[in-house]
C-alpha positions in Angstrom: -12.5 36.5 34.5 -8.8 35.2 35.4 -6.3 37.6 36.8 -4.9 37.9 33.1 -8.0 39.1 31.7 -8.3 41.8 34.4 -4.7 43.0 33.4 -5.6 43.3 29.9 -8.6 45.3 30.6 -6.5 47.6 33.1 -3.9 48.0 30.6 -6.9 49.2 28.2 -7.9 51.4 30.5 -4.5 53.0 30.6 -4.4 53.5 26.8 -7.4 56.0 27.4 -5.5 58.2 29.8 -2.3 58.0 28.6 -2.5 61.9 27.0 -3.8 62.7 30.1 -1.1 61.9 32.1 1.2 63.7 29.7 -0.4 66.6 30.4 -0.9 66.4 34.2 2.9 65.5 34.7 4.0 68.2 32.4 1.9 70.8 34.2 3.3 69.9 37.4 6.7 69.9 36.3 7.4 66.2 37.2 11.1 65.1 36.7 12.3 62.0 36.0 14.3 60.4 39.5 11.2 61.9 41.4 9.7 58.8 43.8 6.1 57.8 42.7 3.2 55.9 44.6 1.0 54.4 42.9 -1.9 53.3 45.2 -4.0 50.6 44.0 -1.4 49.5 41.1 -3.6 46.4 41.0 -1.8 44.0 38.1 0.9 46.3 37.8 -0.5 47.7 34.3 0.8 51.5 34.8 3.9 50.5 36.6 6.3 49.8 33.6 5.1 53.1 32.3 6.2 55.0 35.2 9.4 53.4 35.3 9.8 54.4 31.6 9.1 57.8 32.4 11.8 58.0 34.8 10.3 57.6 38.0 11.3 55.7 41.1 7.9 53.8 41.2 6.4 51.9 44.2 2.9 50.3 43.8 0.4 49.5 46.3 -2.4 47.4 46.1 -4.7 45.3 48.7 -5.1 42.5 46.6 -2.3 40.0 47.4 -3.5 38.3 44.1 -2.7 41.5 41.9 0.3 42.1 43.9 1.8 38.3 42.8 0.8 38.8 39.1 2.5 42.5 39.3 6.0 40.8 40.4 6.1 38.1 37.8 6.7 40.9 35.0 9.7 42.2 34.8 10.0 45.5 36.6 12.3 48.0 38.6 9.3 48.6 40.7 8.7 47.6 44.4 5.2 46.1 45.0 3.6 46.2 48.1 0.6 44.3 49.5 -1.1 46.6 51.9 -4.3 49.0 52.4 -4.8 52.3 50.9 -6.8 53.2 53.9 -3.6 52.7 56.4 -0.2 52.9 54.2 2.7 51.4 55.6 4.8 54.4 55.0 6.4 57.6 57.4 5.2 60.4 56.2 6.5 62.8 53.2 7.9 60.0 51.4 7.2 60.2 48.2 7.4 63.2 45.5 4.1 61.8 43.6 1.3 60.1 44.8 -1.2 58.8 42.3 -4.0 56.8 41.7 -6.2 55.2 38.3 -9.7 54.2 38.5 -9.5 53.3 41.9 -11.2 55.5 44.5 -14.8 54.6 42.8 -14.0 51.0 44.8 -12.8 52.0 48.1 -14.8 52.3 51.3 -13.6 55.8 52.4 -11.9 57.6 49.4 -11.4 60.5 51.9 -9.0 58.5 54.3 -7.1 57.2 50.9 -6.5 60.6 49.5 -5.9 61.8 53.1 -3.3 59.3 53.2 -1.8 59.9 49.6 -1.2 63.8 51.3 0.4 62.3 54.3 2.9 60.5 52.5 3.7 63.1 50.1 6.4 65.5 50.6 5.6 69.0 51.2 5.6 70.6 47.4 4.7 67.2 46.1 1.5 66.3 44.4 -1.5 64.2 44.8 -3.0 63.1 41.7 -6.1 61.1 40.5 -5.7 60.1 37.0 -9.3 59.2 36.3 -12.6 58.2 38.6 -15.8 57.6 36.3 -18.9 59.3 37.1 -21.7 56.4 35.9 -24.8 58.2 37.0 -23.9 60.7 34.4 -23.5 58.1 31.6 -24.8 58.6 28.1 -25.7 55.5 26.3 -27.4 55.7 23.0 -29.5 54.2 21.1 -31.9 51.7 23.3 -30.1 48.9 23.1 -26.9 50.7 25.0 -29.3 52.5 27.2 -30.6 48.9 28.4 -27.3 47.5 28.9 -25.9 50.9 30.6 -28.4 50.5 33.5 -28.0 46.6 34.2 -24.1 47.4 34.2 -24.5 50.1 36.6 -26.8 48.1 39.0 -24.2 45.3 39.1 -21.3 47.6 39.6 -23.4 49.2 42.7 -23.9 45.6 43.5 -20.1 45.0 43.5 -19.4 47.9 45.7 -18.6 50.8 43.3 -19.5 54.6 44.4 -21.6 55.1 40.7 -21.1 58.8 41.6 -17.5 58.9 42.4 -16.6 61.4 39.5 -18.9 64.2 40.6 -17.4 64.0 44.4 -13.7 63.9 43.4 -13.0 67.8 43.7 -14.8 68.2 47.2 -12.6 65.3 48.8 -9.3 66.9 47.8 -10.4 70.1 49.1 -11.8 68.5 51.9 -8.2 67.1 53.0 -6.5 70.1 52.6 -5.0 70.2 49.7 -3.7 73.5 48.1 -4.3 74.6 44.4 -6.5 71.8 43.7 -7.1 71.4 39.6 -10.4 69.5 38.7 -11.0 68.3 35.2 -13.0 66.1 32.7 -11.3 63.6 30.5 -12.2 64.8 26.8 -14.3 62.0 24.8 -13.2 61.0 21.7 -14.5 58.9 19.0 -13.0 57.3 15.9 -14.5 54.9 13.5 -16.2 51.9 14.9 -13.7 48.7 15.1 -15.1 45.4 15.9 -11.9 44.5 18.1 -12.4 47.8 20.1 -16.3 46.5 20.7 -14.9 42.9 21.9 -12.3 44.2 24.4 -15.1 46.5 26.1 -17.5 43.7 25.8 -15.7 41.6 27.9 -15.7 43.2 31.1 -19.5 44.3 29.7 -20.5 40.6 29.6 -18.7 39.9 33.1 -21.1 43.1 34.8 -24.1 41.6 32.9 -23.7 38.1 34.2 -24.9 39.1 37.7 -28.7 39.6 36.1 -28.8 38.0 33.1 -28.4 34.6 31.4 -26.0 33.5 29.0 -28.4 33.6 25.9 -29.6 37.0 26.9 -25.9 38.2 27.3 -25.1 36.8 23.8 -28.3 38.0 22.1 -27.6 41.8 23.8 -24.0 41.4 22.2 -25.2 40.6 18.5 -27.5 43.4 18.7 -25.1 45.8 20.0 -22.2 45.1 17.9 -24.5 45.7 14.8 -25.3 49.0 15.9 -21.9 49.7 17.1 -20.2 48.7 13.5 -23.0 50.9 11.5 -22.0 54.1 13.7 -25.2 54.7 15.4 -24.3 54.2 18.8 -23.0 56.8 21.3 -21.3 55.6 25.1 -19.8 58.3 27.3 -19.4 58.0 31.0 -18.2 61.2 32.2 -14.6 60.7 33.9 -13.0 63.2 36.1 -9.4 63.7 37.4 -7.9 65.8 40.1 -4.1 66.9 41.1 -3.3 68.9 44.0 -0.4 70.4 45.7 0.8 69.0 49.2 
């Protein structure tokens, strides 16, 4: 997929968790003017939102292509190309350090959380907004179960930790963070719409492409779309969040 396609995907993911960010920022008493580090900021899909909330936002990502794309868009954010396992910051530099659908991709998530804690000021917060648990996914009926099984194999091949969600609380507590809060993003379903299906299918097709031919993918899409539009499907991937004080 093109970098612009990934940006659209990241932006779509951000819409799923907007209410959760509202809840957590209110819960911890976050205030405009605070400094925020977005770890694994990707194409910058969330940086504009953080700026709009009044934060002094900095983005960090290990993909140079992501950073270059993010810098093309108007933003008051600083964007750094760096590895989250070893961040180029002195200790206690930010009020908030956050991440969003990132830990499942990294080599050592505990090291990343420890680094986030290191660069956060005492009394500040480390937040993981969304980490899915693909091993606990619910896909119904059979057509979606088949798609889910193939997608999981593809994600594992790409290096994803399919059980990251369930590990999140342990990782936060093992780093010595205080007052750890762990929760699960609620599932919400509305009337099925074709546009919603097509947006999701782009990334599903990308994953299925590791194992299926294009004609097989198109056949699956047609069957899945009909089931989706009839309201006969249930798809739920438990997605965990955690936040804690330094």
